[in-house]
Every structure is written in structure tokens, then in C-alpha cells.
N, C-alpha and C positions, 0 to 999 in steps of 0.2 A: 501568453504575450511576453512574459519575462524571459521564457526560454528562447523565443525568437529574437528578442533584443540582444540577449547574451551571445547567441550564435552569430548574429550579424556584426556586432561591434567587438567581439573578442579578438585579441591579437595573440598569435602564437609566439612564444618566447623559447627558442631552442636552448636546451640545457648544455649541449656540447656539439662540436662539429662532427664527430664521428662516433658511432656506437656500434659495437659488435652485434651480430645477429643473435637474438635470444628469444625464447618463448615468454610472452608476458603472462600475467595472471589470468587474463581473459582469453588466452589462446584456446583452451579446451572448449569454450563456448563459441568462438568465432571460426574455428577450423575443425574439420572432421577428424576423428582419431586416425583414420587411414592416411589422411594427408600429413598429420604430425609425425606418424611413424615413418612415412616415406621421406620427410625432410631429415629426420634424424639418421636414417640409414644412409641417405645420400651424403650427409655431412661426414659420416664415418668413413665412407668410401673415399671422399675427397681428401680427408686427412691422411689415410693410409697411402694414397697415391702421392701426396706431397712428400711424405716421409721417405718413400722409395726413391723419388726423384732427387731429393736432397742428399741421400746417401751415395748416390751414383755420381752426381755432379755438384761439387761445392759451389760453382759459380751460379747455378740455377737456384741454389739455396739462398745465396746473397740477394738475387733478384726478387725472390718470393718475400724475403723479410723486408726489402725495400718497399715493395708494393703494399705490404700489410701496414707499414708505418705511414706511407704516403699514398693512399688510394687515388686512383684516377678520378677525374670529374665525372666520367660516365658511370663508374661504380658507385660513387656517392649519389648520383641521380637515381640509379636503380634502387639503392637502399632507402632513399627518402620517399619512394612511392608506397605509401601506406596511409592508414587512417590517422593523420597527424594534424588535419586542419581544424578550424573552429568547430565544425559540425561532427568531430570525431566521436563525441559521447553519443549523440543521437544515432549516428551510423552504426556504432558498435552495439547499441541496444537493439536496433532493428535486425542487425545481422545475427545476433546471438539467439534470436527467436527460433532460428532454423535448427540449432544444435542443442537446445535445452533438453534435459532428461524428460522422458514421457510423463512422469508423474508431476512435472512442473506445470503442465497444462491444467491439471485439476486444481492445483494450488492457485493458479491465476484466476480460474473461474470462480472458486470460492471467495477469493479476495475481492473480486469485482462485485459479486453479489452482496457480500458483507457491507461494502462501502456504499452500495446503492441504497442501503437501509440507513446507514449512519448519517449521510449528508442531509437527507430531509429532516432528520432530528436536529442536527446542528444548525441548520438554516432557519427552521421554523418553530423551535421549541418555545422560545420566549413569546413569539407572536401567538402560538397556540394557547398558551396560558392566558394571554390578554383577551383573545377573542372567544375561544371555545369554552374555557373554564370560567373566566370572569365576565364574559359577555360584554366586553368593552369595545370601543371603536375609536381608533386613533384619529379618524376624520369625522367624528360625530358632531352633530349640530349643537349639542349641549355639553357643558363641562362635565357632567356626571359620567357620561360614556367615556370621555377622554381620561378622566381620573381612574375609572375602573380598568381601562386598558393599561394605564401606567402602573397601577397596582399589580396587575397580572404579570407584566413584564418584570417588575421587581421580584415577584414571587418566583418567576421562572429563573432569574439570576440566582436566587437562593437555592433552588433545586439543582442548578449546575454546581453550586458549591458543595452540596451533599454528594453529588455525582463524583466530584474530584476527590472528596475525602474517602469514599468507598473505593475509588480506583486506586488511591495510594495504598490503602490497607490491603487490597486484593493483590497488589503486585508482589507482596511478600509470600503469598500462597501459591504462586504460579509454579515455582520450581518443584515443590513436593507433589503438587497435583499432576504435573506432567511426568514426573518420575513414577508415580503410582498408576496413573490411568493411561499415559501416553499422550503425546501432543495432538494426535489426530482426534481423539475423543474429546479432549479439552476444547479444541477449536470448534468441533461440531456442537458440543454442549453450550458454548457461548452463543452461537448462532440461534440455537433453540431458545435460550433465555431472551435474546433480542426479539425473537418472534413472539414470545409470550408477552413481553413488555410493550412492544409496538401494537400488538393486537389489543392490549389493555388501553392504550391511548385512544385507539379508534372506538372502543366500546365506551370509554369515558366521554368522548366527544358526542357520540350519538345519544347517550343517556342524558348528558347535560342539556343538549339542544331539545330533545324530545320532552324532557321534564317540563320545560317552560312552555313548549307548544301545547302539551296536554292541559296545562293550567291556564291556557289562553293568554299568555304573556309572550308575545313573539319576540320582543326586543328587551328582554329583562336585563337589568343591570346588576352587577355584583356576582359573588361566587357562592356556591353551596359548600358548606364546610366539609362534608364527607368527600365530595368530589375533589376539593382542594387537597385534602390529605392523601387521597389515592394518587393524585398527580405527582405529589412530592415523593411518594414511595416509589413510583415508577422511575422518576429522575434518579433516585438514589440507587435503585437496583441495577440500572443500566451502567453504573460505574464498574461493576464486576466484569461483564463481558467486554467492556471497552478496554480494560487493562489487558485482557487476553488478546484482543485485536491489535493492540499496540506492540506486542512482543512475540507471541507464539508463531504467527505466520512467517516472520523473518527467521526464526529458529528453524522452522521446517524447511524453508528454502535453502538455508545454509547447509542443512543436513542432506537434502536431496542432491545438492551439487558438490558435496564433499569428495565423492569418489571420482570426479572428473579431473582431479589434479589441480584444482584452482578455479577461479572465476566466480567465487561466491559474491564478490562485490558487484560484478556486472549482473549476476542473477537477481540481486536485491534491487538494482536499478530497474530491471525488467518488471519485478514485482510491483514497484512503485507506479508503473504504468497502469496497473489494475486498480490503482487508487485515483489517479488524476483523471482518467477517462470517465469513470462514473461521476466524478465531481463535476466535470463539464456537462455531462448529460443531465444530471439533476438540476444544475444551475440554469440551464437553458430550457429544460422541459417541465420543471415543476410548476412554474407560473401558468403556462398554457394549459397544463393538465388540470390544475385547480379551477382555471377559468371555464373549462368545459362543464363543470358542475356547480356553477354560480358562485365561484370563489370559495374562500375559507381554506383551512388546512386539512380538513377531513379526507379529501381524495388522496392526497399524498400519504397521509398516515394510514389509510386503508390499504394502499398498494405496498407500503414498506414491509408489512409482515409476510407477504407472499415471497418477496425476495429473501427474507431471513429464513423462511422455511425451506426454500430451494437451496440456500447455502448450507443449511444444516444437513439436509439429505445428501447433497453432493459431497460434503466433507466426510460423512459417514461411509458412503459407498465407494467413493473414488480415490480418496487420499490413501497413500500406502501406509502400512503398519511400520512405524519407526520404533527403534529401540527406546525403551523408557529411560535409559541412562544417558541418551544423547542430549537431553535438555539439561544443561548445567549452567548455573549462574557464574559469571566471572568475578562476582564480589565487588566490593567498593574500592575505589582507587583514589588516593589523595595526592596532590602535588603534581 
């Protein structure tokens, strides 16, 4: 929605009246290499023809210089026919999909599968703690169920704090890991860790619910201490693969598009599409999916490990082997 509003109300502000023809950073992704080579060869031929004409006829040289300084309105109109409108960003992103390197398709698939796992966790982690772990109910008829749910949500927030601490510490380990193992294996390993952790949340949910069912207490209130500790451990462990997801895919994308002569920024924009599309799908589909199984967060948390396993296998088999030295931190910058 924000993108549509921006595209509709954005106003173009021209920087200058006339700009010479040049290849932008996104040209390698928007135009085919054959077309770029043809344009360059054509410009060289035109330049040599102009030089020959100016050497033979000084008056024609004066006319050429005059036209270069004061181009005709028709020339300006032809030069302005490009992707310069408010929707230029979206048009460039969609156009660049045709000219991305072949390995970028695998990177987009792995990215989409990875975020199909993370968004259910981000959306329902605190609610999962309140319902499946603490067995509370935000709409309960008694205050005990509501208080148990509130306690579970607060415990989920504490779990996210542990997740952030582990994420921050893990970020310092990414560079040596990628240099030793390679970015491909590091990304695949992170997805496998997510698979194990999300499978653990599904197992914890089933054990927590079945424990009270077997004891004959269908709507028990409160948490089991062992299950609570196991849940917090999973929250903390997920910080490590999350730090990888926040950085390594973008480094791989920049490395894959480095040989195209530019366009890394546009390729990163295309990679972000593999994040927002799963977000919209999960936001719109998680609720109806859980409703098919009588509500709760267990259905979404059972489906998430399958996406994580698919992402891990795809990353291992389809992503190219990149040089271990290509992942290098730029360091800290102040000022």
C-alpha cells in the first residue's frame, strides 16, 4: 500500500535540462550485453564520422558544436523517452528480471523460502507463548486465563530479547565463517538450523497440549517449567540463523552481479521482492490456514519447518560455489 501511494503521489524533479547519453549502473540488468555492445560500437562510428566531416568542412563543425550546445526540442524529446516517471523503480525492477544472472534465480527461491519461515515466527511467536506454552486465552471468561496469556506474551518478549543478543554476537562471526566455509554453505546451514528450531516449536506445542489432554485437563492454565525453558532456548538459538539471513544473501547477490559491470543495487531491490511477497502471502494466508485446523498456531508452525528444509536443500544444491574471500566486511565507519 505504501508503495502504491508513493508511486501515485511522487513528483519527478528534473536535475538538469540536458544530460548526455551514458550507461547507468542498472544498464547491465536492463539491457542485454549484445544491445550494449551495439550501442557502444554505434557511438564510436558516429564519433569517427563527425571527426572526418569536421576536418573536411569547418562550417559543418561549427553547426555540430552549435547543435550539441543547443539541442533541438525533438532531440530533447527523444532523449527524455526513458524510465524517468514516478513508477521508474518498479518498472526497472520488473524489467531487470529478464537479464539477471542464471544463479540469481536460485538465490531468489532460497530467499523466498527462508522468509516464508521467518514471518510466521515474527507474527505469532508471542501469541504462541501465550496460548500453546502458557495455555492462556486473551478472550477467556475468567481472569486467570487472561493473566496466563499476558504472562506468556511477556515471556515471549523476553525470548525476543535473547534472540537479539545472540543475533548481535553472531554478526561478528559471519565474516570468518564465510571465509572458511563459503557463503553458500553458511546460508544453507542457517536454513537447516531454522528447520530444526521450528520443528522444535511444533514438537513443544504438541507435547504441551497432549500432556494436559492425557492428564484429563483440557483447558489447563499456566506453564510447564521444562517446556518454558525449551521455548526460550529456541528463541535464543534462532538469533544465529537470523543474523545470517540479514546479511549473507545480500552479499551473495552482490557477488553474483559483480561481473555484469554494475547493477548490484538494482539486483538487491529484486532480492527484496523475495522478502515482501512471502510476507504478504503469510499475512493473508496464515489466519485461514490455522482456521482450517480449529485455530491455534500449531498449523503454521508445523508448515514452517518444511519451507526451511526446502530452503536448505535448494541452497546446498542450486547456489553456485563462490570464492571464500569474496565475503569481506567493510568495517566500522564514523562521522
